[in-house]
N, C-alpha and C positions, 0 to 999 in steps of 0.2 A: 407585538404581533407582527409577523411578516405575511403579507398577502401579495401573491403574484397572479396577475390576471392576463390571459391572452384571449382575446375575443375576436374571431374572424367573421367578417361581414355582418356586423351587428345591425339589428333593426334601427332605422333612423331615430325613432322616438326614444328607444333605449339609450342610444349613443348620446343624444342630446341630454337626457336625464343624468346619465353617468358623468358626462363632462362637467355639468353643472354641480353635481355633488362633489367631484374632485376639486373644482374651483373653490367651492365653499370651504373646504377643509385643507386648502393648499399649505397652510402653515404647519400642519401636522404630518405632511407627506414628505418622503424622501425618495428621490428619483434615483435609481441605481442603473448605471449603464455598464457596458463591458469593462473589464479590468484594463489598466495601462501599465501594470508592472507585475512582478512576481513576489511582492513583499507580503501579500495576504495569504495566510495558511489555507483559507477556504478555496481560493483560486488554485493554489498549489495542489490541494487535495483533489480538485476536479480534474486537473491535468493528470495526476498520478493514476487515478482510478480509470481514466480513459485509455490507458496504455495496455497493450497485451502483456502476458505474463513475464516474458524475457525482458522487455523494456522496463517493467516495474522493478524486476530484480536489479537491473543496472542502476536505476535511480535510487533504490533502497541502499545498495552497497555504497554508492557515492555519498549519500546523505549521512551515512554512519561515520564518514571520515571528516576530520577537522577541516581539511582544505577543499572537500567536495569533489575530490578526484579519485577515481578507481581505475587501476591499470586493466588493460584488456586480459593480460595473463592471469590475473586474479579471477576474472570472470570466467575464463575458459578452464580453469582448474589446473591441477599439477600435471594431469595427462594431456591437457590441451583438447579435451573432448567436448567442452562446452561450445555451443554454437551462438555466435552473435550476428550471423547474417541477417540483414534486414532491419536490425535494431535502429540504426540511424534514420531509416525511412519511417519507422514506427513513431519516433519522436516528432518528425516533421508532420506525419499524417495526423497525429493527436492535436498539434498546434492548428492545422487548417480546419480540423473538425470543430474545435472550439470557436474559431472564427465564425463558422456557419451557424453555430448555436448561440452566437452573441455572448460568449463567455469572456472574450477578450478582443482587443482591437485587431484590425486586419494587419497592422505592421508591427504587432508585438514581437519582440525579439525572443528567440528560442531559449528556454531556461536550461537546457542540457546541450552541451557541445561535444561533438566527437573530435578528438584530437589524434593527430597521427601524420605520417610522412606523405599522405596522399595516395593516389592510385588504388583507392578502395580499401587500404589498410588502415586499421584503427589501433592506436596505441593505447587509448583509454577514453574515458568519458568524464566530463567535468560539469558540475552544476555551477552556474554563474554565482559569483560571491554575494551579489546582492539578493539572490534568490535562495541562497542556502538556508538561512534561519527558517524561512517559511516551509520549505521542503523537509527540513529536519523535523519540524513540528508535525507537519502532515503525516509523514512516514511513521513517526513514533506513535501517533494516535491510531493509525490503521493497524500497525503491528501489534498494539496493545489489545485491540479488539479481536484481531485474528488469533492471537495467542490465547486469549481467554476462551474463545470457541473451541480451539483445538484442545485446550486443557480439559474443558467440560466433557468433550466427546471421548478423550482417552481415559478419563476418570470413570466414565460410564462403561466403557469396554472392559477395562480392568476389573471393575466390580462384577461384571457379568461372567468373565472368563476366569479370573483368579490366576494363581500361579506366579511364576517369576517373570519379571519384566526388565528388559534392558533396552538400549536405544534402538537396536535393530528390530526387535519385535514391535516396539512402539511405532516406528516408521511404517512397518508393513500393516499394522492395524489402522493407523491414520490414513494411509493411502487407500485402503479398502473402503473407507467411508468418505473419501473425496477430499482429504487434506494432504496436499503434496508437501511434505516437510523432509528436511535432511536430518542426519543423526545429531548434529549439533542442536537443532531446535528441539529434537525429542529429548535429549539429555536435559535441557533447561526445563522442559515441561515435567519430566520425572522429578527433578530437584524441587520444583514448585509444589507438586502433589506431595512429596515427602515433607516439606516445610508446612504444608497444611495439615499434616497428620494422616493423610489418606494412605500414604505408603510408608514403609520402613526399609532402609537399606540393609541388606542381609550379607554384604561382602565388603570388607574395608578396602580390598585391592581393586574390585571391579564395581562398576556402577550398575548393580543388580538389585532390584527391589521386589517386595511383595506387599499386597494390601495389608494394612495394619491389623485388620481383623482376621487375616489368614496367617495363622502361626505354623502352617505346615512346613516341613523342611524337604 
């Protein structure tokens, strides 16, 4: 069992009794202080969840790569329309926020580094090698949970609406209920629903599906 207590301005008699109780059971207690590195997936998860959406995406993309490095061009997309402005600052802000909350030590090294020629230009982002396994584990865990939620929501929508479903329609439906996904993610969800027997593919050339219990053409 984990028990975290924060007691502000305790009554003196209560404080005395509590300290006596803790002293009596000192051998059974483990004191947990702020982290000193990024090898712990729980610490990596805290950092990841404290980031804004764009910074989370950068970290996710870096964590999916074997060397932990994602080029800025990949993040901006083929048309260069993706915005990365402020992302380096977001990583730094999350680090400072964690110090204030006693999640890690004040001089903790940043887990994500912006690389580039300087003068505000960023060529890419890299997760430190010693931190990469923990962040890969944390990102995988959160992606699995997120994908499961999106999958359930899309299955419910498809069941209610019926008809033909492709990636584009799925993206629109998920966006409408608050899940910001791209077509790649939508195609994966559709494949998973087909594997579960909820959908069947109706076109061998295109990824178009219908609910299994809807045999309409």
